[in-house]
C-alpha positions as a printed NumPy array, in Angstrom:
array([[ -54.964,  156.884,  -97.869],
       [ -53.597,  159.043, -100.693],
       [ -50.074,  157.826, -100.   ],
       [ -51.211,  154.22 , -100.288],
       [ -52.989,  154.901, -103.578],
       [ -49.927,  156.684, -104.894],
       [ -47.643,  153.789, -103.974],
       [ -50.028,  151.282, -105.534],
       [ -50.249,  153.274, -108.753],
       [ -46.454,  153.508, -108.935],
       [ -46.135,  149.732, -108.608],
       [ -48.732,  149.12 , -111.307],
       [ -47.137,  151.723, -113.588],
       [ -43.705,  150.093, -113.322],
       [ -45.002,  146.755, -114.527],
       [ -47.165,  148.301, -117.241],
       [ -44.471,  150.557, -118.676],
       [ -41.765,  147.883, -118.509],
       [ -44.024,  145.385, -120.278],
       [ -44.942,  147.927, -122.963],
       [ -41.296,  148.826, -123.534],
       [ -40.288,  145.174, -123.774],
       [ -43.19 ,  144.306, -126.067],
       [ -42.47 ,  147.131, -128.509],
       [ -38.668,  146.811, -128.595],
       [ -38.073,  143.05 , -128.72 ],
       [ -36.746,  141.523, -131.92 ],
       [ -40.017,  139.875, -132.965],
       [ -42.22 ,  142.909, -132.312],
       [ -44.616,  143.747, -135.138],
       [ -43.735,  147.438, -134.779],
       [ -40.659,  148.932, -133.114],
       [ -41.827,  151.813, -130.958],
       [ -39.712,  152.589, -127.871],
       [ -41.964,  155.548, -127.007],
       [ -44.948,  153.336, -126.129],
       [ -44.677,  153.909, -122.334],
       [ -44.752,  157.673, -122.913],
       [ -47.868,  157.366, -125.063],
       [ -49.532,  155.261, -122.355],
       [ -48.622,  157.825, -119.671],
       [ -49.886,  160.716, -121.814],
       [ -53.162,  158.9  , -122.477],
       [ -53.709,  158.224, -118.771],
       [ -52.931,  161.87 , -117.995],
       [ -55.369,  163.096, -120.647],
       [ -58.12 ,  160.831, -119.3  ],
       [ -57.493,  162.123, -115.774],
       [ -57.576,  165.733, -116.993],
       [ -60.816,  165.238, -118.91 ],
       [ -62.446,  163.547, -115.929],
       [ -61.398,  166.498, -113.764],
       [ -62.983,  168.912, -116.217],
       [ -66.22 ,  166.925, -116.253],
       [ -66.24 ,  166.802, -112.463],
       [ -65.986,  170.577, -112.15 ],
       [ -69.021,  171.369, -114.34 ],
       [ -72.164,  172.136, -112.43 ],
       [ -75.657,  172.238, -113.859],
       [ -77.096,  175.737, -114.279],
       [ -80.507,  174.803, -112.892],
       [ -79.281,  174.246, -109.314],
       [ -80.043,  177.089, -106.893],
       [ -77.083,  179.073, -105.624],
       [ -76.303,  179.26 , -101.91 ],
       [ -77.17 ,  182.582, -100.278],
       [ -75.248,  184.287,  -97.488]])
């Protein structure tokens, strides 16, 4: 399951990053920015990291398990 999700995300990332690079480096682009795919990847990584941090927090009012 994880391998399938990884392969799917790699396919989606290829199209997304290639499109972003082409859109920001073509001659008629409003702004020339060849680093756009890196900014997209960093943003996705930051969102994933923040969601991981929010997932790990546990409310203090829950009882703790006893041995």
